[in-house]
Each structure stands twice: as structure tokens, then as C-alpha cells.
Residue, then its C-alpha position, 0 to 999 in steps of 0.5 A: m405569258s404575256i399582258k399589257l397594261y394600259e394607263g389613262s392617256g392610252l400609252s401601254m406597256e408589255f410584261s411577261n413576268s411578274e412586277k412587285d412596283l408597277k408605279k416606280d416610274g410614276v405611271s398609273f395602269v388602269k386597264a390590261d389586255v391578258r394575253s395568257g396566264t393568269w395574274i394577280f394584281y394588288t392595290h400596293a407594291n410587294n404583293n400588298d406586303k406591308e399591308a399583310g395582305a390588305g382586304p377583299s377589295n385589295y386584289k383581283v384574280v384575271g385571266p385572258g381576256a381584254d379592257i379588264n379594269i385595273s385601276g383599283v389594283n395596281g400597285s403589284m402583280f403577281l403571275v401565277p405559275d403555269q404549272v400544272e401539278g402542286i400547291l402555292l402557299f402565301e404569306h398573307s390572306f388575299f394572296g399577298g406577300t411572300n409566295k412559294w410553289f410546291e410540288e411535292s409534299c413538304a414535311n417542314v414549311n418553317p424554313y419558308f414561313q415561320s409558323g405562328k408568326g406574322e410570316g406563317v401561311s395566311s391563302a393558298i392555291v391549289l394548282s393541281k386539277n386531280q389531286k387534293f393537298a393534306i395541311f397540318t399545323k406541325p411539321n412531319y405531317q402531324g397535328l391538326q389536319q385539313q385537306l385543300e381541294p384540287d384547283t381550288r384558290y383559297a383567298t384566308p385561312d377561313a377559307m381553307k377552314f385552318p388556324n391562320d399562321r399554323l401551317q407547318s407541313l403539307r402532304k400531296k395525296 
């Protein structure tokens, strides 16, 4: 996966992985040429972690293409895993904060995301093209349940139709 970012003067830098602080060297990137992969850009450092994911204008999902305007979302970037199976869970809405990829079912996600607290799951990306995932409010596939569809991005708990910060287990269907 690769991406080339440009600042206003035309200077550029190439990346092949996620970057938690694009402004750490005083650079302000304004444009991206995505050569491969899917990338999520965030307004703030650390994938909008301190802002609890921020809002819908504070992130942008981009795929291959040239001259993509990132001037409003140039604080950090995340390379979505190039996986054909699994689900990616995020701590905050709009794909912000900590994230973890699961290829198979998980009876208890609490070691990664503390349910019922601000560190629970608030957004998800189902990477599988053909497999659905059932999500549950309790460990061991118990409690309220919802089904997430294949190849779908869920930016908020409302999009998942699931209570915020309450996901505790998931089952690959």
C-alpha cells in the first residue's frame, strides 16, 4: 500500500503505513495521491482519539486516486488492513481512536474495548465480502444482538443500530 502526500508548496512525502501525527514536523499536507489501499484521514492526531472520534466532517475515507483534497483532515491517517475477511472495530464514532481487526468470532472483546465506558466500540468496518457478523451486548454471544452486513462501513452506533460502547462479543456468520 502506498500514498504520496503534498504540502501547499508542492513538497511531498511517501508513506506505506498509518501515521498517528502528520503535523509532528510542522508540515501541513493538503493533497493526497493514493496509489493503493484504503486510507482514513482524520482532522486530529491519533485518529481523533482525544476528540472521541469528533464529527462527520473530521474524517475522510479515500481509495486510489490523484489530487484528493485532505486539507481539513490532515492530522493523522490510518491504512485499513488489506484483508479479505474479518471485521475492524473502532473505539470512537467515525472510525476514531483505538482499533482492532478480528478475523474470526470473539467471545469477549473487553480486553481490547471496555464495554460501558468511553473505550467501548462505537464504529466498525466489515471487511468480509460475503460474511456477516453478529454483535452482542454481552460476552459469549449473549444479550441483545444485531447483524452487520458484509463489505459495509458503520461510522456510528446508530449506523450499526446498536447501543454505544456496549459491544462485548461478535460472531462470524
